[in-house]
Every structure is written in C-alpha cells, then in structure tokens.
C-alpha positions in Angstrom: -6.7 -13.6 -29.7 -9.3 -11.6 -27.9 -8.2 -8.0 -27.1 -8.2 -7.0 -23.3 -10.4 -4.6 -22.4 -9.3 -0.9 -20.9 -12.3 1.0 -19.5 -11.2 4.6 -18.6 -13.5 5.6 -15.9 -14.3 9.4 -15.4 -16.3 10.5 -12.5 -18.1 14.1 -13.2 -20.4 16.9 -11.7 -21.1 19.5 -13.6 -18.8 19.2 -16.4 -21.1 19.7 -19.5 -18.5 22.2 -21.2 -15.6 19.8 -20.8 -17.2 16.2 -21.5 -17.9 16.7 -25.0 -14.7 17.8 -25.6 -12.9 14.9 -23.5 -15.1 12.4 -25.4 -13.9 13.7 -29.0 -10.4 13.8 -27.8 -10.4 10.1 -26.4 -12.1 9.0 -29.9 -9.2 10.5 -31.4 -7.0 8.8 -29.4 -8.7 5.3 -29.5 -8.1 5.2 -33.3 -4.4 5.1 -32.7 -4.9 1.9 -30.2 -5.3 -1.1 -31.9 -4.1 -3.8 -29.6 -6.6 -2.8 -26.9 -10.5 -2.9 -26.6 -10.5 0.7 -25.5 -13.9 2.2 -23.6 -14.9 5.1 -21.9 -17.3 5.2 -18.9 -18.6 8.4 -17.2 -19.9 8.0 -13.6 -22.0 11.2 -13.3 -23.5 12.1 -10.1 -27.1 13.5 -12.0 -25.5 16.6 -12.6 -27.6 19.8 -12.4 -26.0 21.5 -15.5 -26.8 18.1 -17.6 -23.8 16.4 -18.3 -25.0 13.2 -18.5 -27.0 13.9 -21.0 -24.2 15.1 -23.3 -22.7 12.1 -22.8 -26.3 10.0 -23.7 -26.3 12.0 -26.9 -22.9 11.1 -27.8 -23.5 7.3 -27.0 -25.4 7.0 -29.8 -22.2 7.5 -31.9 -19.9 5.7 -30.1 -20.1 2.3 -28.8 -17.3 2.6 -26.6 -18.8 4.8 -24.9 -20.7 4.2 -21.4 -22.9 5.9 -18.7 -23.2 5.0 -14.9 -25.7 7.3 -13.6 -25.9 8.3 -9.7 -29.0 9.5 -8.0 -27.3 11.7 -5.9 -23.8 13.4 -5.3 -21.4 10.9 -4.4 -18.2 12.9 -4.5 -15.0 11.9 -6.6 -14.3 8.9 -4.4 -17.8 7.6 -4.5 -17.9 8.3 -8.4 -15.0 6.1 -8.7 -16.7 3.5 -6.8 -20.0 3.3 -8.9 -17.5 3.4 -12.2 -15.4 0.3 -11.0 -18.3 -1.7 -10.5 -20.1 -0.7 -13.4 -16.6 -1.4 -15.5 -16.0 -4.8 -13.7 -20.0 -6.4 -13.9 -21.6 -4.7 -16.9 -18.7 -4.1 -18.9 -16.5 -7.1 -18.0 -13.2 -4.8 -17.8 -9.7 -6.2 -17.7 -8.1 -3.0 -16.7 -9.6 0.1 -15.5 -8.2 3.5 -16.0 -8.4 6.7 -13.6 -8.6 9.9 -15.3 -9.9 13.5 -14.9 -12.4 15.4 -17.4 -10.6 18.5 -17.1 -7.6 17.7 -19.5 -4.9 17.8 -16.8 -4.4 14.3 -18.0 -3.0 14.3 -21.5 -5.1 11.8 -23.5 -1.8 11.2 -25.6 -0.1 9.8 -22.4 -2.6 7.0 -22.2 -0.1 4.7 -24.4 2.4 5.1 -21.5 -0.1 2.9 -19.0 -0.7 0.2 -21.5 2.6 -0.5 -22.7 3.3 -1.6 -19.1 0.2 -4.2 -19.2 2.7 -7.0 -21.1 4.5 -6.8 -17.9 1.6 -7.9 -16.0 1.7 -4.8 -13.4 -1.3 -4.6 -10.8 -1.2 -1.1 -10.6 0.5 1.7 -12.9 0.7 5.1 -11.3 1.3 8.3 -13.6 3.8 10.1 -11.5 4.6 13.5 -11.6 7.6 13.4 -9.2 9.8 10.8 -11.1 12.4 11.6 -13.5 10.4 12.6 -16.9 7.3 13.9 -14.8 6.6 17.5 -14.3 3.9 19.7 -12.6 2.7 23.1 -14.4 5.4 25.8 -14.4 2.0 28.3 -13.8 1.3 26.7 -10.5 2.3 29.2 -7.4 4.3 28.7 -4.5 1.1 27.6 -2.4 0.0 25.2 -4.9 3.5 23.4 -5.6 3.9 23.7 -1.8 0.8 21.5 -0.8 1.5 19.1 -3.8 4.9 18.2 -2.8 4.6 18.3 0.8 1.0 16.5 0.6 2.9 13.6 -1.1 5.8 13.8 1.2 3.4 13.4 4.1 1.7 10.2 2.4 5.1 8.4 1.8 6.3 8.9 5.3 2.9 8.5 6.9 2.4 5.3 4.9 5.9 4.1 5.3 6.4 3.8 1.7 8.8 6.2 0.3 9.4 4.0 -2.8 5.9 5.5 -4.2 6.7 9.3 -5.4 3.0 10.4 -6.3 0.2 9.3 -4.1 -2.2 11.8 -5.0 -2.0 11.4 -8.9 -5.6 11.1 -10.5 -4.2 9.4 -13.4 -3.7 5.3 -12.9 -4.4 1.9 -14.7 -5.3 -1.0 -12.4 -5.4 -5.0 -13.1 -8.7 -6.4 -12.5 -8.4 -10.0 -12.2 -7.0 -11.0 -8.9 -6.8 -7.5 -7.7 -9.4 -4.6 -8.3 -12.1 -7.5 -8.3 -11.1 -8.8 -4.8 -10.3 -5.2 -3.5 -12.7 -3.7 -0.8 -14.6 -1.0 -2.5 -16.9 -0.3 0.6 -13.8 0.0 3.0 -12.8 3.8 1.6 -12.4 6.2 4.7 -13.6 9.0 2.2 -15.2 9.8 -0.4 -13.4 12.6 -1.6 -9.5 12.5 -2.9 -8.1 10.8 -0.3 -9.5 7.7 -1.3 -6.8 7.4 -4.1 -3.9 7.4 -1.4 -5.6 4.7 0.5 -6.2 2.7 -2.4 -2.5 3.0 -3.5 -1.4 2.2 -0.4 -3.5 -0.5 0.5 -2.1 -2.4 -2.7 1.4 -1.6 -2.0 1.1 -3.0 1.6 -0.8 -6.2 0.0 2.3 -6.7 -2.1 0.8 -5.6 -5.5 3.1 -5.2 -8.4 3.5 -1.6 -8.8 5.3 0.8 -11.0 5.5 4.6 -11.8 5.3 6.0 -15.3 6.4 9.7 -16.0 3.5 12.0 -16.8 3.1 15.7 -17.4 0.4 17.4 -15.7 -1.3 20.2 -17.3 -2.2 23.2 -15.4 -6.2 23.9 -14.4 -7.9 26.0 -16.8 -10.0 27.6 -13.8 -10.5 27.5 -10.0 -7.8 26.8 -7.4 -7.1 23.2 -6.1 -9.3 21.4 -3.7 -6.4 19.6 -2.2 -5.3 23.1 -0.8 -8.7 24.0 0.2 -10.1 21.0 1.5 -8.4 18.0 1.4 -5.1 17.9 3.2 -6.8 17.2 6.8 -8.7 14.2 5.2 -5.3 13.1 3.6 -4.0 12.9 7.6 -7.2 11.4 8.9 -7.1 8.4 6.2 -3.7 8.1 6.7 -4.1 7.6 10.5 -7.1 5.4 10.0 -5.0 3.3 7.6 -2.1 2.7 10.2 -4.6 2.2 13.0 -6.1 -1.0 11.0 -2.9 -1.8 9.6 -2.1 -5.7 9.9 1.7 -5.1 9.7 1.6 -2.7 12.4 -0.7 -4.3 15.1 1.5 -7.5 14.3 4.7 -5.6 15.1 3.2 -4.5 18.1 2.2 -8.0 19.3 5.5 -9.4 18.1 7.0 -6.5 20.8 4.9 -7.6 23.6 6.0 -11.4 22.9 9.5 -10.6 22.3 9.3 -8.4 26.0 7.6 -11.4 27.4 10.6 -13.6 26.2 13.1 -10.8 27.3 11.7 -11.2 30.6 11.8 -15.0 30.8 15.5 -14.8 29.4 16.3 -12.5 32.1 15.2 -14.4 35.1 16.5 -17.9 33.6 19.8 -16.3 33.4 19.9 -14.9 36.7 18.5 -18.4 38.1 20.8 -20.5 36.1 23.6 -18.0 37.4 22.6 -18.7 41.0 22.7 -22.3 40.6 26.4 -22.2 39.7 26.6 -22.3 35.6 28.7 -19.5 33.9 27.5 -16.4 32.7 27.9 -18.0 28.8 25.9 -21.4 29.5 23.3 -19.3 31.6 22.6 -17.0 28.6 22.6 -19.5 26.3 20.4 -22.1 28.2 18.0 -18.9 29.1 17.8 -17.6 25.5 16.9 -21.3 24.4 13.7 -20.8 27.1 13.0 -17.4 25.5 12.8 -18.9 22.0 10.6 -21.8 23.1 8.2 -18.8 24.4 8.4 -16.9 22.1 7.6 -19.5 19.5 4.5 -20.7 21.3 2.9 -17.3 21.8 3.9 -16.0 18.4 2.1 -18.9 16.8 -1.2 -18.5 18.9 -1.3 -14.9 18.9 1.1 -12.6 16.8 0.6 -14.7 13.5 -2.9 -16.1 14.6 -4.3 -16.3 11.2 -1.4 -18.3 10.3 -1.5 -20.8 13.4 0.4 -23.8 12.9 -1.8 -26.2 14.4 -0.9 -29.7 13.2 1.6 -31.5 15.4 4.1 -32.6 12.6 4.1 -29.5 11.3 4.6 -27.7 14.5 7.7 -29.7 15.2 8.9 -29.0 11.5 8.5 -25.2 12.0 10.0 -25.2 15.8 12.9 -26.9 14.1 12.9 -24.0 11.3 12.4 -21.3 14.3 15.3 -22.5 16.0 17.9 -22.8 13.2 16.6 -18.9 12.5 17.2 -18.1 15.8 20.6 -19.0 15.9 21.7 -15.6 15.7 20.0 -14.9 19.0 21.4 -18.1 20.3 25.0 -16.9 19.4 25.2 -13.2 19.7 23.0 -12.6 22.8 25.7 -14.8 25.2 28.8 -13.3 23.3 27.3 -9.7 24.1 26.5 -10.8 27.7 29.7 -12.3 28.1 31.6 -9.4 26.3 29.8 -6.8 28.8 30.4 -9.0 31.9 34.2 -9.0 31.1 34.3 -5.5 30.1 32.6 -3.9 32.9 32.0 -6.5 35.4 29.8 -9.9 36.1 26.6 -8.1 38.1 22.8 -8.4 37.7 23.2 -4.8 36.1 26.0 -5.6 33.6 24.0 -8.6 32.6 20.7 -6.8 32.2 22.3 -3.9 30.1 24.1 -6.4 27.9 20.9 -8.5 27.3 18.7 -5.2 26.4 21.9 -4.3 24.2 21.5 -7.3 22.4 17.9 -7.7 22.3 17.6 -4.7 20.0 19.3 -6.5 17.1 17.6 -9.7 18.0 14.1 -8.3 17.6 14.9 -6.9 14.3 16.3 -9.7 12.9 13.8 -12.2 14.3 10.8 -10.3 13.1 12.3 -10.3 9.5 13.4 -14.0 9.2 9.7 -14.9 11.0 7.5 -13.2 8.7 9.6 -14.4 5.6 10.3 -17.9 6.4 8.2 -19.4 9.3 4.7 -17.9 8.9 5.3 -16.6 5.7 3.1 -13.5 5.9 5.4 -10.9 4.0 5.1 -10.1 0.2 7.1 -6.9 -0.2 5.4 -4.3 -2.8 7.2 -4.8 -6.0 7.5 -1.3 -7.2 9.7 -0.3 -10.4 10.6 2.5 -11.9 
C-alpha cells in the first residue's frame, strides 16, 4: 500500500541562520517515521540574506526537501498560500502541515499529528491551551496576557468556544475534500490572522477537527509580533468573517421572517377573536397561518440556496414543517390562554403572552429547520 504523503510547509524570510538547523533536525525526525512519506517544503520570499540558497544547497542531499520561491515579500499568510498550492499541485500532498522555522514548535511532536490521520480528521490543531499543552515559563506577563486574551477573543468572536487555540502555527490539514476545496484567495489578511480565519471557516463548514497538546518553546530573540502588530488585524478578521458568515446572515433573515409571522399571528388572533372564537382556538388557527407564511418566506428567501421547488417535495416538506412546528402549535395557545387566564383577556395581555412564547418558539424552530427541513447544519466535530 502506497504511503500517504505529508508535506511540512515552512514560510521563511531572512532565516538563513535557522533554516539549515531545521532541515537537519527534521531529517533526523523523518528517519524515525516509516509509515508516511514525509516531505519538507520551504516557501521563501526571496530573502535578501539568501535563505533560499541554503535550501537549494541542501536539496542536493535530501530528495524530500523542496523550495517554492516568491519573487517578493508575501507575508506569512501569503507564504503559506504559496506553500499550500505547491504542496498540492507539484507534490500531490495528502496532508499539509504548518510549522515555524524558529524551533518554537518541537520536531519531536510531529508524530502527535500523524497519529490522528488514521481517524480521518480534516484539521489537527497543535494546542497550547488544552491539558498537556504548555506555553514558555520565560514569557513575561504582557506576552502571556496577549496570547491568552487573543485566543479568548477569537473563541468569543467566532462563537466557537470548543476550539482552544486559534493562534497556533502548528497544524495538520487534510487535502482531499478539504484543503483542495478551500478558497486560498479569500484571506482577509496576508499576516498571522490568516490562521484564525482558516480555522474558523473550517469549523464553520463542519469539518472534523481535533486538538493535540503541544509544548511551545520560547523565542530565542525578538518580541512577539502578535503583541506588536497583529491584535488589531485579528479583530478585523473576526469582524469580516462574521460580516460574511452565511449562518449569521441566515439567522437575521430567519428573524425577519419570524417577525413577519408574528405580525400575521397576532393580527389573525385579534381578527378571529372579534369573529367570536375563543382565545385558545383563535391562537391555534392564527399560529397555523403564521406557520404557512414562515414556510413560504423561509423557503424562497432565508434558505434560498436550499430552496425546495418540486411541488411533490414541497408538499412533503410542508408536512414535515408542520410536524416540526407542533411545538409552536401547542405551546403558543397554551401560553396565551394561561396569560389571559392569569392577567385578563385583553389585547395587551394576548400580545405580551404571544411575544413571550415567541422567544422559545423561534429558538426551537431555527434549530429544527436547519437540521430537518432545509438541512443546512453540519456541526463542527471537535474532539479532545
């Protein structure tokens, strides 16, 4: 059986002193790995210090060593894009690993990622913030604060608390059906923020994700670029992600349709009351009118990308829609009847009771519609 090819991509710029050491360190590690076809690819931005020349010289001794050369400085995000494309098109990679050249990531921990391949994960994240993971004790308060808070902001901003380390640069990504379908031209930043966007988009798409604990080594010189330059870029990336997040847009549309349904529900209730029906039956029939309205507008607008067009399928799905809406059919009349019983049968009490019931009904309906009617949800499968 042919071994799966794993390509480690390392973007470089003026890393002449480190690149040779990293090549030899990985050469020693590759000798221990017999069950995968390991390769190393440097994506260099034509470093003025001649980093790429060191790689070219080393390539004479190592057939698994490769170089993708950019003509200008592309930034770390641009460097990874170059490396990803080269790894997929030129090297036919099955998996691509991201790793730094400054030894903050331990070569000895590569095996932790490879061990997860058998479980067919789309993304393996090297996490400093799960049990077993560590950050350097040498870090000062400022560095620790920005790292911890930066990840917390990402978890809250992306609404993805189950992912503990968004800013890590040590990751393994499956190519087929995953990276080969990812829009590499869609990054909002060419800098470090690419990594948080990519992780968030994969989680948002329901990819199978796992985190493994890593020991992050201290930087040998210089301060964290995250502290100095990147925090604002992270916030910008989170904002743009949510601005274009179809799940957020869909929820807003759903809320508008739900509001329209509420108006139909309330007006129908008041009209039927004036015609002499009881509060319970008026609410029941008015609720069904709102359900019909919600089905029509959700189908042609909220879930337009999944629009049901065939008449026979429309009938089937509308039947399911009514069945899944049974909670609203039962709950709303009961709440309105209870409200009028306790506080009096007036237009204000009926409106207030209907609004109270609507909060619970909207949450329930949104979950059920996404799961069973238009089937748009794939929950991110995040393991520990």
